[in-house]
C-alpha positions, 0 to 999 in steps of 0.5 A: 563859118569854117570850123575845124572839128577835132579828128579825135573821138568825142569824150564823155564828161561825167556829171560829177564834182572834180575830186570825185572824178580825179580820185574815183579809183584811189581806194582800189589802187590802194598802196600804189604810189600816187605821188613821190617827192623826188628829192626825198623819195617820200611816197604818198600812196593812193590810199593815203592821198584819199584819206588825207584829202578827206580828213583835210576836207573835214577839218576845213569844214570844221574850221568854217570853210563854206561852199564857195569860199576861196583858199589860196595855195602857195607852195612848190611841187610836193605831194601835199599840193594835191592833198590841199587842192582836192580837199578844198574842192571836196569841201565845196571851196575854190582854190586859187594857186599862187606863184611861189616866186611872187613878191609881197605886192603880187601875192597881196593883189591875188589874195585881195582880188580872189577874196581868199580867206585862208592861205596854205604855204611852206615855211620858205614862203612864210615871210612873203605870205605874212606881208601879203595877207595884210589888209586882205580877208586872209585870217589864217596861214597854214604851213605844209610841215611844222608850225612856225611863227604865227602860222599853224601846221596844216596837219593840225587842221585834219579832222573827221574824214569827209565821206561825200562831196559837199554838194556843188554844181558842176558849174561852180568854180573849182579853181581860180588860177591867175592869168593876164589873158590876151592883155592887161593885168593878172586876172582870176580865171574862173574854171568850173568843176566841169571845165577841169573834168572835161579837159582831163578827160580830153587830154588823157584820152587823146594822149593815151595816158595809162595807169602803168606810167610814171610822170615827172612833175617839175613844171609847177602845179600852180601853173595850169599846165602842171595843175591839170596835165601833170597832177590831175591827169596823172592821178585820174588815170592812176599813174605815179607822179614824181614831184620836183620843187624846182628845176635842177638839170642833174636831179631832173635827169637822175629822177628819170633814170631812178624811177623809169619815167615814161612821159616827161612834161617840159617847157622849151627851156628844158628842151634846149638843155635836153638837146644841148647839155653834155650832162644828158649823155650821163643818164639813161632816159630810155624808158621815156616814150614821149617828151611833151612840151607846152606853155610856150612855142617850141621850134621845129628844129629844136624838137627834131634836134632833141628827139634825135639825141634822146631817141624819143618823140619830142612833141608839143601842145597848145592851150592857155589858162582860159582853156583849162588848158589844152585845146590842141595836142600831138597824139602819140605817133602824130609828130609833125615838125612845128605843129602843136598837134590837132584839135582836142576831142570834143573841141572846135577851132576857127581861124579868123581874120582879125581885121574883117572877122571872116573865117579863113581856110586851110593854111591861112593865118588868122586869130585862133578861136576855140570852143569846147567844154574846157572854155572858162566861165570868165574872168573874176569880177571883170566882165569887160575883160571877159567880153573882150575874149569870150563871145556870146557863142562861146568862142574864146578868142585866143589872141594867137595867130596861126593856121590849120593845115590839110591834116588838121594840124595847128601851127602857131606863128605869132601873137596878136596879144601883147603878152611876153612869154618868159619860160612859159610864164605870162608877163603883161607889159602893162604891169611893168610899164605901170610900175616903171611910171611910178619911178620919179625920174621916168616920164614915159615907158614901154615894154616889149618882148625880145627873143631869147634862146633860153627863155623864149622871150625876155622883157625889155623896156624903152624909157623916157626920162623927165627933163633934168633927171638921170638914172642908170639902167642898173638902178631901174632894173633893181627898182623893178626887180624888187617888186616883181617875180624873177621872170618879170624882171627887165633884161635891158633898158633903152633910153629914148626921147619918145615912145611911138604911139598911135593917134589914139595914144596906143603904144606901137609895140611892133615898131619897138620890137622891130627896132630891137632887130636893127 
């Protein structure tokens, strides 16, 4: 076995519950801004955050939330996101975070699959939320802000402050984000208190995060990257986190200048704007020490172009929801073009030949396997999917292809898995194919990813029509768009006579992808 151990010092993982660890210094930090709502400049101090988390936790318990219960949270990035997240954890529950762009169908699936009993959201999402809870276990919707319709105000549930953590094991589930994993439909990723604490400790130490920093959080907190690297790491080290509910380039740049942002966490589409958009020159970004890109691959050329323009490091890391999420990252001053950095502290990497199962050496491409305390407990209610990617020795088979060079840097070059990465979000071809096949005119369908400069990839479909049937590309795109989140929408459709398949009936996606380049 050829194992690449982290070149970074191991980290201590405290044997405590998540919120105890994240907010350990909140009282001491007192009036220091913990979270600032960027569009309104509304401040939530560390003392206020601690108080609200404890009062909401007390209220949740008073309303019947018990250890192990699942609470769903569907909201944009606002200071209250951290309040709800950590109140649930403090009360011994688990939180499942829902993408705010999801349709009724997608929300319903996650609520039913997770077994959520309560949904916290915002008024703009209320209509979808109300439709999504039908035939689920959710009995109550709480709104961040004023009550509306049949939804109660979150503030009305605040109760007596809960002074101590409800007793939970560090191996109990704290968060249930949903991921398509290496393939297939969206699944609940069981992340324990220990998983989340470990990765905050690993990431904040390796990235050398400090209490005097200001982070800008435009990447969504419902996504594991925003949840952990921005929200939880930022709060644990005592930094100030400025939130943005949605990306707007001008506002994004203005907030950097206004608050003296020191570290900016981005995804490749934002790096494209930073490298090329004329607006960038109108703002002072000189306080930014590092732009850190994640969630999808960033080309070496784009990182260099953006870094030269900004006069700052533009680096990247690697991970996945199943890794809480960080397994590799670029340490300050450690930029290497095209690299996603070195193995995180207290983590091991293997590069394995996907055909033979043999370990490969330096500079040889194979499947990336990762082992460490941040590796998930498994997929909720899905032992088969768990066994497919997590082996008995604790190695997570990522489904990504890459190599490690002689300096210990990882380069991700391809994917074994079928997932399409659109602006960092996972799109499972199987989900879109199943949806297309419900259309009465379609006999067969396949979906693959096509390279796109702005989004990284976009889904495109190949469709076989039933004999005598006619339907336009626009009609099929609208059919899909009405039932899925915006990033899952199909960019183009090719009508074909047959979908190429193996003898066992598996879609030969590589042939379809190759045809796009012709």
